KOLTILO-353283 format. One record per residue (C-alpha): x, y, z; residue number from 1. Coordinates in nm, 2 decimals. Each point is the difference from the previous one (the first is absolute). Layout:
% residues N
X, Y, Z, i
X, Y, Z, NUM
...
END
This chain:
% residues 339
X, Y, Z, i
10.63, 8.56, 12.58, 1
0.12, 0.36, 0.05, 2
-0.11, 0.18, 0.31, 3
-0.22, 0.26, -0.17, 4
-0.08, 0.34, 0.16, 5
-0.22, 0.30, -0.07, 6
0.27, 0.16, -0.20, 7
0.01, -0.30, -0.24, 8
-0.35, 0.08, -0.12, 9
0.05, 0.38, -0.03, 10
0.08, 0.12, -0.35, 11
0.21, 0.30, -0.09, 12
-0.30, 0.19, -0.14, 13
-0.13, 0.32, 0.16, 14
-0.34, -0.06, 0.15, 15
-0.23, 0.25, -0.17, 16
-0.31, -0.02, 0.21, 17
-0.14, 0.32, 0.16, 18
0.14, 0.07, 0.35, 19
-0.25, -0.16, 0.25, 20
-0.15, -0.24, -0.25, 21
-0.09, -0.33, 0.16, 22
0.17, -0.20, -0.27, 23
0.34, 0.08, 0.16, 24
-0.09, -0.21, 0.30, 25
-0.13, -0.29, -0.20, 26
0.33, -0.01, -0.21, 27
0.21, 0.00, 0.32, 28
-0.21, -0.28, 0.15, 29
0.04, -0.21, -0.31, 30
0.38, 0.06, -0.01, 31
0.02, -0.11, 0.37, 32
-0.24, -0.29, -0.04, 33
0.18, -0.18, -0.29, 34
0.32, -0.08, 0.20, 35
-0.22, -0.17, 0.25, 36
-0.18, -0.19, -0.28, 37
0.34, -0.10, -0.14, 38
0.10, -0.13, 0.34, 39
-0.33, -0.19, 0.05, 40
-0.02, -0.16, -0.35, 41
0.37, -0.02, -0.08, 42
-0.04, 0.23, -0.31, 43
0.28, 0.16, -0.19, 44
-0.04, 0.36, -0.11, 45
-0.03, -0.11, -0.36, 46
-0.33, -0.16, 0.06, 47
-0.18, 0.33, 0.05, 48
-0.19, 0.20, -0.26, 49
-0.22, 0.30, 0.05, 50
-0.27, 0.09, -0.25, 51
-0.22, 0.31, -0.02, 52
-0.26, 0.16, -0.22, 53
-0.05, 0.37, -0.03, 54
-0.04, 0.25, 0.29, 55
0.20, 0.16, 0.28, 56
0.04, -0.34, 0.18, 57
0.11, -0.16, -0.33, 58
0.34, 0.18, 0.02, 59
0.09, -0.25, 0.27, 60
0.20, -0.24, -0.22, 61
0.25, 0.28, -0.07, 62
0.08, 0.03, 0.37, 63
0.05, -0.38, 0.06, 64
0.33, -0.15, -0.09, 65
-0.16, -0.31, -0.15, 66
-0.12, -0.11, -0.34, 67
-0.29, 0.22, -0.10, 68
-0.27, 0.07, -0.26, 69
-0.19, 0.32, -0.04, 70
-0.30, -0.10, -0.20, 71
-0.31, 0.19, -0.13, 72
-0.31, 0.13, 0.17, 73
-0.20, -0.28, 0.16, 74
0.21, -0.28, -0.14, 75
0.25, -0.06, 0.28, 76
-0.19, -0.31, 0.11, 77
0.01, -0.15, -0.35, 78
0.37, 0.06, -0.02, 79
0.06, -0.14, 0.35, 80
-0.20, -0.31, -0.09, 81
0.21, -0.06, -0.32, 82
0.32, 0.04, 0.20, 83
-0.10, -0.24, 0.27, 84
-0.14, -0.27, -0.24, 85
0.31, 0.03, -0.23, 86
0.25, -0.02, 0.29, 87
-0.16, -0.14, 0.32, 88
0.32, 0.04, 0.19, 89
-0.03, 0.38, 0.00, 90
-0.18, 0.17, 0.29, 91
-0.21, 0.27, -0.15, 92
-0.10, 0.32, 0.17, 93
-0.25, 0.23, -0.16, 94
-0.06, 0.37, 0.08, 95
-0.32, 0.15, -0.11, 96
-0.24, 0.28, 0.09, 97
-0.37, -0.01, 0.08, 98
-0.08, 0.15, -0.35, 99
0.26, -0.21, -0.18, 100
-0.11, -0.33, 0.15, 101
-0.37, 0.05, 0.06, 102
-0.12, 0.20, -0.30, 103
0.17, -0.08, -0.33, 104
0.18, -0.29, 0.16, 105
-0.29, -0.14, 0.19, 106
-0.06, -0.30, -0.22, 107
0.36, -0.12, 0.02, 108
0.01, 0.07, 0.37, 109
-0.30, -0.22, 0.09, 110
0.10, -0.29, -0.23, 111
0.35, -0.01, 0.14, 112
-0.16, -0.04, 0.34, 113
-0.25, -0.26, -0.12, 114
0.28, -0.20, -0.17, 115
0.21, 0.03, 0.32, 116
0.32, 0.09, -0.19, 117
0.30, 0.01, 0.23, 118
0.06, 0.38, -0.02, 119
0.01, 0.26, 0.27, 120
-0.21, 0.31, -0.08, 121
0.04, 0.32, 0.20, 122
-0.30, 0.21, -0.06, 123
0.07, 0.37, 0.08, 124
-0.33, 0.15, 0.10, 125
-0.01, 0.37, 0.03, 126
-0.35, 0.03, -0.14, 127
0.10, 0.23, -0.29, 128
0.18, 0.01, -0.33, 129
0.32, 0.18, 0.10, 130
0.23, -0.01, -0.30, 131
-0.27, 0.13, -0.24, 132
-0.08, 0.28, 0.25, 133
-0.30, -0.08, 0.22, 134
-0.28, -0.18, -0.17, 135
-0.22, -0.22, 0.22, 136
0.08, -0.37, 0.00, 137
-0.20, -0.33, 0.07, 138
0.08, 0.04, 0.37, 139
-0.08, 0.37, 0.04, 140
-0.25, 0.07, 0.28, 141
-0.36, 0.05, -0.10, 142
-0.05, 0.37, -0.05, 143
0.37, 0.08, -0.04, 144
0.07, 0.33, -0.17, 145
0.28, -0.05, -0.26, 146
0.11, 0.14, -0.34, 147
-0.25, -0.24, -0.17, 148
-0.27, 0.03, 0.26, 149
-0.02, 0.37, 0.09, 150
-0.34, -0.05, 0.16, 151
0.08, -0.33, 0.17, 152
0.01, -0.35, -0.13, 153
-0.33, -0.19, -0.04, 154
0.16, -0.34, 0.01, 155
0.06, -0.25, 0.29, 156
0.36, -0.09, 0.02, 157
0.16, -0.35, -0.01, 158
0.11, -0.16, 0.32, 159
0.32, -0.18, -0.13, 160
-0.03, -0.25, 0.28, 161
-0.35, -0.10, -0.10, 162
0.12, -0.02, -0.37, 163
0.29, -0.23, 0.09, 164
-0.20, -0.23, 0.22, 165
-0.30, 0.01, -0.24, 166
0.24, -0.15, -0.26, 167
0.09, -0.27, 0.25, 168
0.34, 0.15, 0.08, 169
0.23, -0.21, 0.21, 170
0.19, 0.29, 0.16, 171
-0.11, 0.35, 0.09, 172
0.17, 0.24, 0.24, 173
-0.05, 0.37, 0.06, 174
0.23, 0.26, 0.16, 175
0.06, 0.38, 0.03, 176
0.30, 0.17, -0.15, 177
0.09, 0.13, 0.35, 178
0.00, -0.35, 0.15, 179
0.37, -0.08, -0.10, 180
0.05, -0.31, 0.21, 181
-0.34, -0.15, -0.10, 182
0.07, 0.07, -0.36, 183
0.32, -0.22, 0.02, 184
-0.20, -0.27, 0.18, 185
-0.27, -0.03, -0.26, 186
0.24, 0.02, -0.29, 187
0.20, -0.29, 0.15, 188
-0.32, -0.20, 0.05, 189
-0.10, 0.07, -0.36, 190
0.33, -0.12, -0.14, 191
-0.02, -0.32, 0.21, 192
-0.35, -0.07, -0.12, 193
-0.02, -0.23, -0.30, 194
-0.26, 0.16, -0.22, 195
-0.13, 0.34, -0.09, 196
0.06, 0.25, 0.28, 197
-0.17, 0.34, 0.01, 198
0.11, 0.27, 0.24, 199
-0.21, 0.31, 0.01, 200
0.22, 0.29, 0.11, 201
-0.20, 0.30, 0.11, 202
0.22, 0.28, -0.12, 203
-0.02, 0.38, 0.02, 204
0.02, 0.23, -0.31, 205
0.11, 0.33, 0.15, 206
-0.08, 0.20, -0.32, 207
-0.34, -0.12, -0.13, 208
-0.16, -0.19, 0.29, 209
0.18, 0.10, 0.32, 210
-0.14, -0.16, 0.31, 211
-0.22, -0.25, -0.17, 212
0.08, -0.26, 0.27, 213
0.04, 0.25, 0.28, 214
-0.31, -0.13, 0.18, 215
0.19, -0.32, 0.08, 216
0.37, 0.09, -0.05, 217
0.01, 0.30, 0.24, 218
0.20, -0.10, 0.31, 219
-0.27, 0.15, 0.22, 220
-0.26, -0.24, -0.13, 221
0.19, -0.29, -0.15, 222
-0.03, -0.24, 0.30, 223
-0.38, 0.06, 0.02, 224
-0.07, -0.01, -0.37, 225
0.22, -0.30, -0.11, 226
0.06, -0.35, 0.11, 227
0.32, -0.19, -0.09, 228
-0.09, -0.37, -0.05, 229
0.27, -0.25, 0.09, 230
-0.02, -0.38, -0.03, 231
-0.12, -0.17, 0.32, 232
-0.07, 0.32, 0.19, 233
-0.33, 0.14, 0.12, 234
-0.15, 0.28, -0.20, 235
0.06, 0.27, 0.26, 236
0.05, 0.37, -0.08, 237
-0.03, 0.35, 0.15, 238
0.24, 0.23, 0.17, 239
-0.06, -0.18, 0.33, 240
-0.04, -0.34, -0.16, 241
-0.35, -0.01, 0.13, 242
-0.20, -0.07, -0.31, 243
-0.03, -0.32, -0.21, 244
-0.19, -0.17, -0.28, 245
-0.26, -0.28, 0.06, 246
-0.22, -0.20, -0.24, 247
-0.36, 0.00, 0.12, 248
-0.12, -0.27, -0.24, 249
-0.09, 0.24, -0.28, 250
0.27, 0.26, -0.02, 251
0.32, 0.14, 0.16, 252
-0.06, 0.24, 0.28, 253
0.24, 0.24, 0.18, 254
-0.04, -0.01, 0.38, 255
0.15, 0.14, 0.31, 256
0.18, -0.26, 0.21, 257
-0.14, 0.01, 0.35, 258
-0.33, 0.15, -0.11, 259
-0.32, -0.18, -0.08, 260
0.13, -0.33, 0.14, 261
0.28, -0.03, -0.26, 262
0.34, -0.12, 0.11, 263
0.32, -0.05, -0.18, 264
-0.09, -0.37, -0.05, 265
-0.29, 0.11, -0.22, 266
0.22, 0.18, -0.25, 267
0.07, -0.17, -0.33, 268
0.34, -0.16, -0.06, 269
0.14, 0.08, -0.34, 270
0.08, -0.29, -0.24, 271
0.11, 0.11, -0.34, 272
0.09, -0.36, -0.09, 273
-0.36, -0.13, 0.04, 274
-0.20, -0.01, -0.32, 275
-0.27, 0.22, 0.15, 276
-0.06, 0.24, -0.28, 277
-0.33, 0.13, 0.15, 278
0.16, 0.12, 0.32, 279
0.31, 0.12, -0.18, 280
-0.21, 0.20, -0.25, 281
-0.19, 0.16, 0.29, 282
0.33, 0.10, 0.16, 283
0.12, 0.15, -0.33, 284
-0.33, 0.19, -0.04, 285
0.00, 0.16, 0.34, 286
-0.03, 0.38, -0.01, 287
-0.19, 0.29, 0.16, 288
0.02, 0.15, 0.35, 289
-0.14, -0.32, 0.17, 290
0.27, -0.22, -0.14, 291
0.38, 0.01, -0.03, 292
0.18, -0.04, -0.33, 293
0.18, -0.34, -0.01, 294
0.37, 0.01, -0.07, 295
0.24, -0.29, -0.03, 296
-0.04, -0.34, -0.17, 297
-0.37, -0.07, -0.03, 298
0.01, -0.32, -0.21, 299
0.29, -0.24, -0.08, 300
-0.12, -0.34, -0.12, 301
0.14, -0.27, -0.23, 302
-0.13, -0.10, -0.34, 303
0.14, -0.12, -0.33, 304
0.19, 0.27, -0.19, 305
-0.05, 0.07, -0.37, 306
0.38, 0.01, -0.08, 307
0.05, -0.34, 0.17, 308
-0.30, -0.14, -0.19, 309
0.14, 0.11, -0.33, 310
0.34, -0.13, 0.08, 311
-0.13, -0.34, 0.10, 312
-0.23, -0.02, -0.30, 313
0.29, 0.07, -0.24, 314
0.21, -0.27, 0.17, 315
-0.28, -0.25, -0.03, 316
-0.06, 0.08, -0.37, 317
0.37, -0.02, -0.08, 318
0.03, -0.34, 0.17, 319
-0.30, -0.15, -0.20, 320
0.08, 0.17, -0.33, 321
0.16, -0.19, -0.29, 322
0.13, 0.33, -0.13, 323
0.31, 0.15, 0.17, 324
0.14, 0.25, -0.25, 325
-0.10, 0.22, -0.29, 326
0.15, -0.24, -0.25, 327
-0.21, -0.28, 0.14, 328
-0.31, 0.22, -0.02, 329
0.07, 0.09, -0.37, 330
0.03, -0.37, -0.08, 331
-0.29, -0.12, 0.22, 332
-0.28, 0.02, -0.26, 333
-0.04, -0.10, -0.36, 334
0.32, 0.10, -0.17, 335
0.13, -0.02, -0.35, 336
0.32, 0.09, -0.18, 337
0.01, 0.23, -0.31, 338
0.28, -0.11, -0.24, 339
END
């Protein structure tokens, strides 16, 4: 296998996102992660295909030097499914926005997760429709003032993590566009996972929704407002690493270590591999000033995949069938000859 590098996955196309757009960082992370994936899984470059729908993030296939498919609005997941089932040897990456995937594409999105199709979905969440110039999306904050909600939205937004885990997803991770190293980590973990992987990338749209994630992405508050979950490590956060998460028998709580009788030994240890969807959903749901937003791989469990099930079923039917060709099919029933 060739020793692939970042440059091997970088196309010759000019990247046409706005300066400062968070999509630049996600693209760079994917281009840097795929060589690591190739090394870990012994994949040749020809195994990669990148699929997208419609939106700013959906330009990503043009910037990747891989096979690619730019589909239509909301249908990227359907195309990804078809590609994977038709050729299971391909490793499929899908780029889609919060509007593209969760509005018109919501039905395809949840059913790909339910079926556990072995595709890797990168959900760019900037809480706005950017390409079509600033309409509110399914993840826009309640009360957000946009082109289509000039007096503020009157809808509660989706939490993508809750949506994925509610559909019994086997892999969910979340990261910020500015967390370059973490982005590579979660992308590599998603690729290694056998099943439907969803990565929610919290990205910034500098034109239509600038600063939408500033309450957690600003360097001045990031350590206090986020927690990076890593397998086998205690759920500790804070600028001084003096806060942590506990479970009090009913819900997750954030506590100060050394206060109220809480020690480091009381802090939860993260286990993404455990099939503990209740705790993992609680972690994905955390928000508000009293809780940090969870980043990293939140859930990574094994289950049968749809593409493997289809493949095995076809093999079994072929083995048992008495018909092995079109000619045999045409002559399999009552036939007669016209002279």
